[in-house]
Backbone bond lengths (Angstrom), bond angles and torsions (degrees), N, CA, C in turn:
res aa  C-N    CA-C-N  psi(-1)  N-CA   C-N-CA  omega(-1)  CA-C   N-CA-C  phi
1 M - - - 1.447 - - 1.519 108.86 -
2 D 1.336 115.87 132.33 1.456 119.76 -179.56 1.524 110.15 -154.96
3 R 1.323 116.01 -176.73 1.463 122.98 -178.19 1.531 111.88 -56.92
4 S 1.312 117.81 -41.31 1.469 119.97 -177.66 1.528 111.40 -67.43
5 T 1.321 117.54 -34.79 1.465 120.86 176.75 1.521 109.89 -67.12
6 V 1.322 117.38 -42.84 1.463 121.29 176.86 1.529 109.57 -59.82
7 S 1.309 116.42 -44.31 1.467 120.22 179.47 1.526 111.39 -60.43
8 R 1.309 116.44 -42.63 1.469 120.32 179.22 1.523 110.78 -64.01
9 L 1.333 116.92 -44.29 1.463 121.25 -179.44 1.532 110.99 -64.85
10 C 1.313 117.00 -45.02 1.464 120.99 -178.23 1.527 111.62 -68.46
11 A 1.316 116.59 -41.19 1.467 120.37 -179.53 1.522 111.76 -64.26
12 G 1.327 117.45 -23.55 1.455 121.34 -179.88 1.519 114.04 -79.03
13 L 1.320 117.69 -7.23 1.462 121.06 179.69 1.531 109.65 -90.05
14 P 1.328 118.14 140.88 1.474 121.37 -175.51 1.526 113.63 -62.80
15 G 1.317 115.99 135.20 1.456 122.29 173.00 1.511 116.13 76.24
16 T 1.325 117.93 14.06 1.463 120.02 -177.61 1.520 112.04 -83.86
17 L 1.306 114.54 157.30 1.458 122.13 179.69 1.522 108.65 -142.52
18 L 1.314 116.52 133.47 1.463 121.53 174.54 1.517 108.34 -89.20
19 D 1.323 115.58 127.29 1.458 121.43 -179.18 1.530 108.22 -127.73
20 H 1.312 115.60 157.26 1.471 122.15 176.55 1.530 107.41 -128.83
21 P 1.344 117.41 72.97 1.471 120.34 -173.02 1.520 114.49 -67.74
22 W 1.314 118.60 -23.58 1.461 120.53 -178.60 1.521 110.73 -104.35
23 D 1.305 117.20 -47.89 1.460 122.70 174.01 1.526 107.52 -171.67
24 E 1.314 116.59 177.37 1.463 120.92 -176.22 1.524 113.64 -65.55
25 G 1.315 117.68 -14.46 1.458 120.72 -179.48 1.517 114.44 -81.12
26 H 1.329 116.97 -13.34 1.460 121.71 -179.14 1.527 109.02 -108.73
27 D 1.329 116.67 118.62 1.462 120.96 176.45 1.514 108.68 -96.09
28 A 1.328 116.84 112.14 1.459 122.06 177.63 1.526 107.80 -109.24
29 W 1.320 116.38 110.47 1.461 121.36 177.59 1.515 108.18 -88.73
30 K 1.340 115.82 128.10 1.455 121.20 -173.50 1.522 112.29 -125.89
31 I 1.329 113.34 154.28 1.458 122.67 169.79 1.530 105.68 -132.08
32 G 1.316 117.17 125.04 1.460 120.35 -179.38 1.512 113.99 58.94
33 G 1.333 117.08 29.70 1.459 121.81 179.02 1.519 115.06 84.72
34 K 1.338 117.60 0.70 1.464 122.01 -178.82 1.526 110.56 -113.21
35 I 1.313 116.45 138.35 1.466 122.02 -179.28 1.526 110.38 -71.11
36 F 1.337 115.92 134.16 1.463 120.47 171.86 1.528 111.55 -120.41
37 A 1.322 118.22 -18.18 1.466 122.66 176.68 1.525 108.41 -149.32
38 L 1.322 114.40 141.40 1.456 119.58 -175.99 1.522 109.83 -141.34
39 V 1.329 115.64 130.47 1.466 121.31 171.90 1.519 106.02 -117.42
40 G 1.328 115.46 117.85 1.452 120.69 -177.09 1.517 112.90 -74.89
41 A 1.303 115.01 173.51 1.460 121.23 -177.90 1.524 112.24 -60.82
42 S 1.328 117.18 -30.93 1.458 119.88 -179.70 1.523 112.07 -71.70
43 G 1.342 116.46 -20.70 1.462 119.69 179.57 1.515 113.02 67.26
44 H 1.333 117.32 25.65 1.469 123.04 -176.84 1.527 111.99 -70.85
45 G 1.346 116.75 -31.13 1.454 120.76 -177.83 1.511 110.56 178.26
46 V 1.325 115.40 -171.52 1.456 120.87 179.66 1.525 108.82 -113.92
47 T 1.320 116.23 134.72 1.449 122.80 178.54 1.520 108.82 -98.48
48 V 1.342 115.64 130.67 1.466 121.49 -178.04 1.526 109.95 -138.24
49 K 1.319 115.71 160.24 1.463 122.18 177.81 1.523 109.95 -90.74
50 C 1.322 115.87 141.00 1.465 122.63 175.11 1.530 108.33 -103.60
51 P 1.318 116.91 162.39 1.468 119.35 179.95 1.533 113.88 -59.76
52 D 1.329 116.33 -28.79 1.457 119.55 -178.71 1.532 109.48 -162.16
53 V 1.318 114.89 172.34 1.460 121.64 -178.95 1.532 110.98 -64.08
54 E 1.340 116.08 -35.74 1.459 120.24 -178.54 1.535 111.58 -64.71
55 T 1.320 117.00 -41.20 1.470 120.35 177.60 1.517 110.23 -63.83
56 A 1.322 116.37 -43.88 1.462 120.30 178.16 1.526 110.46 -60.13
57 A 1.335 116.91 -44.53 1.460 121.12 -179.84 1.527 110.93 -62.55
58 L 1.319 117.19 -40.19 1.463 121.14 178.83 1.530 111.03 -63.70
59 L 1.321 117.30 -43.65 1.469 120.60 177.85 1.528 111.24 -62.30
60 I 1.308 115.99 -38.24 1.467 120.28 179.11 1.530 110.32 -70.01
61 E 1.321 116.87 -45.49 1.469 121.35 -179.14 1.527 112.46 -62.17
62 T 1.328 117.13 -35.00 1.463 120.67 -178.54 1.527 112.52 -86.06
63 G 1.335 116.95 -0.43 1.454 120.36 177.67 1.519 114.79 81.95
64 R 1.328 117.78 8.79 1.465 121.10 179.69 1.527 111.42 -80.50
65 A 1.349 116.22 -20.94 1.461 120.70 -175.96 1.525 109.70 -148.85
66 E 1.333 114.21 172.19 1.460 122.20 175.67 1.521 108.29 -123.96
67 R 1.303 115.94 161.60 1.467 120.35 174.53 1.520 107.99 -62.53
68 A 1.312 117.00 129.86 1.467 121.43 -179.29 1.533 109.17 -79.42
69 P 1.338 117.07 119.43 1.460 119.05 179.91 1.529 111.48 -63.25
70 Y 1.324 115.99 141.90 1.464 124.30 174.68 1.524 114.39 69.50
71 M 1.326 118.33 6.07 1.464 121.04 -176.66 1.531 110.22 -117.03
72 H 1.324 114.88 164.13 1.470 121.67 175.62 1.524 109.34 -60.70
73 R 1.318 116.83 158.91 1.467 121.54 -176.95 1.527 113.58 -65.32
74 S 1.325 118.75 -11.88 1.466 120.38 177.51 1.529 111.91 -85.56
75 W 1.317 117.51 0.35 1.464 122.63 177.36 1.527 108.80 -104.44
76 V 1.334 116.14 143.83 1.463 121.21 177.45 1.522 110.39 -131.23
77 L 1.309 114.78 158.78 1.459 122.31 174.24 1.523 107.63 -105.30
78 L 1.317 116.47 121.07 1.467 121.85 175.17 1.521 107.13 -94.44
79 P 1.340 117.84 106.47 1.467 120.00 -176.91 1.529 111.97 -66.38
80 F 1.324 115.27 138.46 1.459 120.22 174.63 1.521 108.92 -69.44
81 G 1.295 115.76 152.77 1.453 120.76 177.68 1.511 110.69 144.08
82 P 1.311 116.63 -177.42 1.461 120.65 -175.21 1.529 113.91 -66.62
83 D 1.331 118.29 -20.20 1.459 120.64 -179.26 1.529 113.19 -80.44
84 L 1.326 117.66 -14.19 1.464 121.22 -179.96 1.523 109.05 -99.05
85 A 1.330 115.39 100.62 1.465 120.72 178.89 1.527 109.31 -74.75
86 E 1.317 115.94 148.85 1.461 120.29 -178.33 1.524 111.81 -60.65
87 D 1.326 118.04 -38.21 1.470 119.10 -179.36 1.530 111.65 -67.08
88 E 1.339 117.76 -34.89 1.459 120.03 176.24 1.527 110.61 -67.73
89 A 1.319 116.53 -44.38 1.462 120.61 178.31 1.527 110.26 -61.66
90 E 1.317 116.34 -43.02 1.470 120.14 179.08 1.533 110.60 -60.70
91 H 1.328 116.59 -42.87 1.469 120.48 178.36 1.524 110.84 -61.02
92 R 1.327 117.19 -49.32 1.467 120.96 -177.72 1.528 112.05 -64.65
93 I 1.328 117.15 -38.93 1.466 121.00 177.91 1.525 109.67 -66.02
94 T 1.315 117.44 -43.05 1.461 121.64 -179.94 1.528 111.49 -64.61
95 V 1.327 117.25 -41.94 1.472 120.80 176.82 1.532 109.82 -60.73
96 S 1.317 117.21 -46.03 1.453 121.52 179.43 1.531 110.46 -60.70
97 Y 1.313 116.25 -46.00 1.471 122.08 177.92 1.526 110.65 -55.89
98 R 1.327 116.97 -48.89 1.469 121.26 -178.39 1.526 111.89 -63.92
99 L 1.330 116.81 -41.45 1.462 120.67 179.16 1.528 111.37 -61.07
100 I 1.314 116.22 -46.20 1.464 120.65 -179.19 1.524 110.09 -68.47
101 R 1.320 117.07 -43.99 1.473 120.86 -179.61 1.522 110.96 -60.85
102 E 1.329 117.32 -45.06 1.465 121.29 -178.56 1.534 112.14 -65.79
103 A 1.324 117.46 -25.76 1.465 121.20 -179.68 1.531 112.94 -83.19
104 L 1.331 117.01 -9.71 1.460 120.38 179.19 1.528 109.89 -70.65
105 P 1.323 117.22 150.84 1.469 119.40 173.86 1.533 110.50 -58.18
106 R 1.310 115.55 146.72 1.473 121.00 -176.42 1.532 111.10 -55.76
107 R 1.331 118.34 -40.81 1.456 120.59 -178.30 1.521 112.37 -61.05
108 I 1.341 117.26 -31.66 1.471 120.84 176.95 1.523 110.12 -77.80
109 R 1.339 116.58 -44.11 1.481 119.81 178.83 1.514 111.52 -57.48
110 E 1.315 117.09 -37.77 1.462 121.02 -177.67 1.523 112.52 -67.70
111 T 1.327 117.74 -20.69 1.466 120.54 -179.56 1.530 112.61 -89.80
112 L 1.334 116.18 -8.69 1.474 119.91 -176.45 1.512 111.05 -83.57
């Protein structure tokens, strides 16, 4: 699992856009102008939103994720490496995408 795999997974979701709001080293994948997946300049892993703080805490407690720096407690960092299977990453990215998309105003969702 790496940055290019995340890019492929995110680009395959409808209405997504790759942005670099801080610099070219940070990949911010957005839907409707809102970030749903982020790979920082260090390339350590992908940051995604969980349905709630409890889910994020469970992923962290079980060692599947780390606390996402600079983000709300409902976001986690999935570290790249052999322990992160592509299907798990795809699931977490898709959940994050859906959560962010569903929270967008209806007028924006209808244009996607």
